[in-house]
C-alpha positions in Angstrom: 0.0 0.0 0.0 1.4 3.4 -1.0 1.5 6.2 1.5 1.0 9.8 0.4 3.9 11.7 2.0 2.9 15.0 0.5 -0.2 15.1 2.7 0.7 13.8 6.1 -2.4 15.1 7.7 -4.6 12.9 5.5 -6.5 10.7 8.0 -8.2 8.8 5.4 -5.1 6.8 4.5 -4.5 6.1 8.2 -8.1 4.9 8.7 -7.8 2.8 5.6 -4.6 1.1 6.8 -6.2 0.5 10.3 -9.3 -1.0 8.7 -7.2 -3.2 6.4 -5.2 -4.5 9.4 -8.4 -5.2 11.3 -9.9 -7.1 8.4 -6.8 -9.2 8.0 -6.8 -10.1 11.8 -10.5 -10.8 11.8 -10.1 -13.2 8.8 -7.2 -14.9 10.5 -9.3 -15.4 13.7 -12.2 -16.7 11.7 -10.1 -19.2 9.9 -8.6 -20.4 13.2 -12.1 -20.9 14.7 -13.1 -22.9 11.7 -10.1 -25.2 12.0 -10.6 -25.7 15.8 -14.4 -26.2 15.8 -15.5 -29.8 16.0 -17.6 -31.3 13.2 -21.2 -32.1 13.8 -22.7 -35.4 12.7 -26.2 -36.7 12.4 -27.3 -40.3 12.2 -30.8 -41.5 11.4 -32.2 -44.4 13.3 -33.9 -47.4 11.7 -37.3 -46.1 13.1 -36.8 -42.7 11.5 -36.0 -44.3 8.2 -39.1 -46.5 8.5 -41.2 -43.4 9.5 -39.9 -41.6 6.3 -40.9 -44.6 4.2 -44.4 -44.6 5.7 -44.8 -40.9 5.1 -43.8 -41.4 1.5 -46.4 -44.2 1.1 -49.1 -42.0 2.8 -48.3 -39.1 0.4 -48.6 -41.5 -2.6 -51.9 -43.0 -1.4 -55.1 -41.9 -3.2 -57.2 -39.0 -1.9 -60.0 -39.9 0.5 -63.3 -40.6 -1.2 -65.9 -38.7 1.0 -68.8 -40.4 -0.7 -67.4 -43.9 0.1 -66.8 -42.8 3.7 -70.3 -41.5 4.1 -71.7 -44.8 2.7 -69.6 -46.9 5.1 -70.7 -44.7 8.1 -74.3 -45.2 7.1 -73.9 -49.0 6.7 -72.2 -49.3 10.1 -74.9 -47.1 11.8 -77.7 -49.2 10.2 -76.0 -52.5 11.0 -75.7 -53.5 7.4 -71.9 -53.5 7.4 -70.5 -57.0 8.0 -66.9 -57.7 9.1 -65.1 -60.8 7.7 -63.1 -62.0 10.7 -60.6 -64.0 8.6 -59.9 -61.2 6.3 -59.5 -58.8 9.2 -57.1 -61.1 11.0 -55.0 -61.6 7.8 -54.8 -57.8 7.3 -53.7 -57.2 10.9 -51.1 -59.9 10.6 -49.8 -58.5 7.3 -49.6 -55.0 8.8 -47.7 -56.3 11.8 -45.3 -58.3 9.6 -44.6 -55.2 7.5 -43.7 -53.2 10.6 -41.1 -55.7 11.7 
């Protein structure tokens, strides 16, 4: 950096030099902190992975059919809805198997 010796009272050059030195020291301090700081790490558990897969499946599932839901509610309320116990048991067992 050149210094103007013709105008020794020029405070702008002095301020500029001080600012430059401060920036250099701040940059050096920042780089030291980056070198000394420990690295963070993240690990995802098996349950979190499974939860993510289930969320993806839920997002891909079809939109609810409000008409079908209303029909099922009416059938249950009137007693016309019949449950097949074998099919229900197979579905529960299949669901439990998929979770494990």
